[in-house]
N, C-alpha and C positions, 0 to 999 in steps of 0.2 A: 266607270261606271255606276247605275243610278237603279236604285230599285223604286219600284210604283206601290202605295199604300202599304207596306210591309214594313216589319221591323225584324231583320234580320236573325238579331241576336235575339229575341224572343220566340222567332218559332223557330229556331234549331235546339229544341233543348231537350229531343225524342233522344234516349235513351242508345248508343251501338247495339247495333240490333248484328253486325256482318257477322262477327263473332260468332252467334247460336248459327245464323242459319247454315255455317262449314261443317256443321256436321252433318245435315243434312244435303251435303253438294253431291256424295255420291250418288245420291239414291234419286235425285231429281238429272242429274246427267244421262243413268240409265233410264231417265222419261225425257229427257230434251236434248239429246246429246252427244255426237260424235255419230250425228247419221246412222243409228243402228232401225230403224225404222219406221215407218210410222207412226208416231206420237198417239199415244191412248190418252183423250181428254178426260177420260171419268178417271182412271190411276192420276192424272198431274194434279186433277184435284181433291182426289183424297188427300195426296199430300198437302196441300194447300190449305184445310184444313183444320190437320194438323198443327200446322202450324200456325195457324190464328188469319187465313185471310179464306172466304169460301168465296171463290173466282167464279163459277158455276150463280149464285146467287149476285154475285156482284155482272156479272153481265145479262142475269135473266127481270135487272131489275127491273118493271114496267116503267117508270117512271123515264129512262132513256129516248134519246128522241128515235122517232122511227126511220130516220136514215142510220144511225149510231148501230143499230138491229139490221137494215137489209145492207151492214159493211159486214158484219161478220163473219157473213158464212165463207169470205173471201182472205179477212185480215186477222180470224181465229186467234179470239182475242181469250180463252181461257187458256191455249197452249202460249201465248206470248206472255204474261202477268206470273206465270208457273216458271219457264225460264227465264225470265227477271227475277223474278223470288223476289219479289211485290209482297212485302209487307205489313201491318197498321205498324204503326208508329215509326216505316219509315220519314225519308226524306230525302225524293226521288229527283233531275233533273236532265228535261228533256231540251232534248235541240230543234230549234226551228221547227213549234206543236202544230204549224201548220193549222188547218180546220179542229183542230180539240179531239179528235177521237179518240187514243192512248190519255189526252192530258185528264179527260173524264174518266176513263176507267183509274188513272194512275190517283186520281182523287180520291175513291172512290175504296184504294183496295189503300190507302196508308190511312185512310179513317180521320177524324179531329187531329190526333196527337200526329198527325208526321204533316207532311205539306210539301207542294208541289214547286219549282220555282222552273218558268219559260226563260229560254235562252238564244238571244237573238246577237249575231256577231256586228261587231259595229260593222264591220266589212260589207254586211249586204244592208243596212238601214235606209242608202239613198232608192233601193231597188222598189222597181212600179212597183209592185205586189207589194209595198207596205208593210213587214215581217214584226216590226213593233209594232204597227199598229193594231196587225191583227193579233197577237198575240196578246198587247194589252185590251183590245175591246173581247177574246176569249176568258183575260183574265175579269172581268166587269161581268162578262153575263152570265160568267158561272155564280159571280156571286159568294164566295170562299172565300174565307177568311185564310187560310190555308197555302194557297195559290198567287204567286205571286211572279212578277218577272224581274229579271235583267240581262244585263247586254256592258257588253268591253271586248275587246279585240279579241279576237281569233284566234291565238300564241297565248293568251292572257300579258300578263300576269293574274292570276287569281286576284281576284281581291280577298284583301285578309277575313273579312265575318264569311266568304265563301268556304276558303281553304279545309281540305280535307272535312266535308259537312255532310259528303252524301252517303247513303250507302247503294244509288245506282243509279249510272247515268243510263241515258235514254235517247236514241237518235233513228229516227223512222224513215226509211229511204229517202234521205239530203246528205248523208255521204258524204256521193258523187259531186254534188254542189258547192260544197268545200275546194274541190279540187282547179273547177271556175274559179277563184280566188285568186285576183293580182299575188303573185309575192306568194301563195299559199305553202304554209310548210307542214307535210304529213308526221313527220316527226315530232315539230315544235307541237302541234295541237294538240299530240293524242299526251304530250305530256302534262298539257294545261289540265285536261280531262284524268289525268292523272293525280293532279295537284286537288280537283274538285273530290276525290274520295278520299270516304276512311279508310285505314288499312282494311285487305278484305274484303273490300266494296267489290261490287259489278259494273260491267260495261255492255251495253249490248250495241249492235251495230245488225239493223236491217236497211235490207237497200238491194231497187233493183238486179238483177245478175247483170253481166256485160261477155262476152267470151273467153275460153279460159284461155290466158294466157296475153287477152287484148291490156291490162295495166289499166290509165287513163284514159283510152282514145277514143271511147265514147263517151264520156261525163259531160261533155256539153252538145255530141249529138240526140243520142238516141236515148240520155242522161243516164246512162245504167255504167255501171262499175265494177271489174276483176275484184272477186273474193281474198285472191290468193296476194292481191296489193295489198287492199284494206287489210288482211292477216301482217301479212311482213310491217304496215306501216303502223300498225297498233303496239306488235311487240316490240318494234325499233327502240318503244317509246319507254318498256317498260315493266309492262302488259303481260301477264299471261294465260295463254286461252285456258279457258273452259269447255270451251267444245262447241255445236252446234243443231239446231234444229232445224228437221225436215220436214216439217209440219208446212209454207210456203214457196216449198218448190215446186215448178212445173213443167215436166219433159216434154209438153206440147209446145212452151215456147221453144223461139229460137234462137234469143237470147240477141237477137238482131233490130227486132223493129224499133221504132218508137215509142216509149210507155205509152203516153198519149193518143197511140195512136186505138183508134174505137174496136179495132180486134180483138184489144188483148188489157185493155186499159181496164186492171182492177185484175188482171191476173195474171202476172206477167211472175216469172221466176226467178225466188227472192232468195236471198241467203241470209244467214237471222245467225251469228258469231257473238261469243258468250265470251270475253275476258274478265281475268277475276285483276283485283290491283296486290298485289305483295301486303303480307301479314298476318 
């Protein structure tokens, strides 16, 4: 496992925040979990400010790029930051960061006292879309010393300097990709994520929804996955299910089209599941 331009021992000095957050789990679930109805972003922002993070101000920051701001209407950043319970001083690990939309938000939400790690599985490093190179370029472009890049095998083992270091692990629109890796073991992968998190830490999985009961049949065709399969895999590793946010659901999507089809791209029906490490 390699880190670039960063010393993890220096970065991971923030105090444990997860236990304090557990006191607000009930109120957060009422706002963002269990599919109770449309999420009220104004209410979530009030809860966030009470916990030390003003998500509305982060999203409204005029220094954000025009491209990121254009995506806000379909990516719902205030709701997502609140659902993931990201706060100043936290350590966040993002799986396969892509273009960095959420990376930049996490860096702003965790602040100078926190840090963000961009993780790329070794199994994907040779892909033509060069995910490790893209992650490193993103880190450099951000010019933020609290952002680092790491890589090691998808099933671990987790390096000693990363074990139980994180308050939040986040994966967005790429959980299905892991199923396309030869020899992928869902329980082993999620056990690796469990090892990354502090006791009480949060794991959020956001992905394109496939038809109910379809399992992994569409992961390499339409690039979707069945939410029930994801939940079973994550829970099999020892996680506790902690709610679902409905804000990215789109009933107009039949869940059959390729997510890159121009007719639906960016507006697919998506599930957002939250799990918690016991402790």
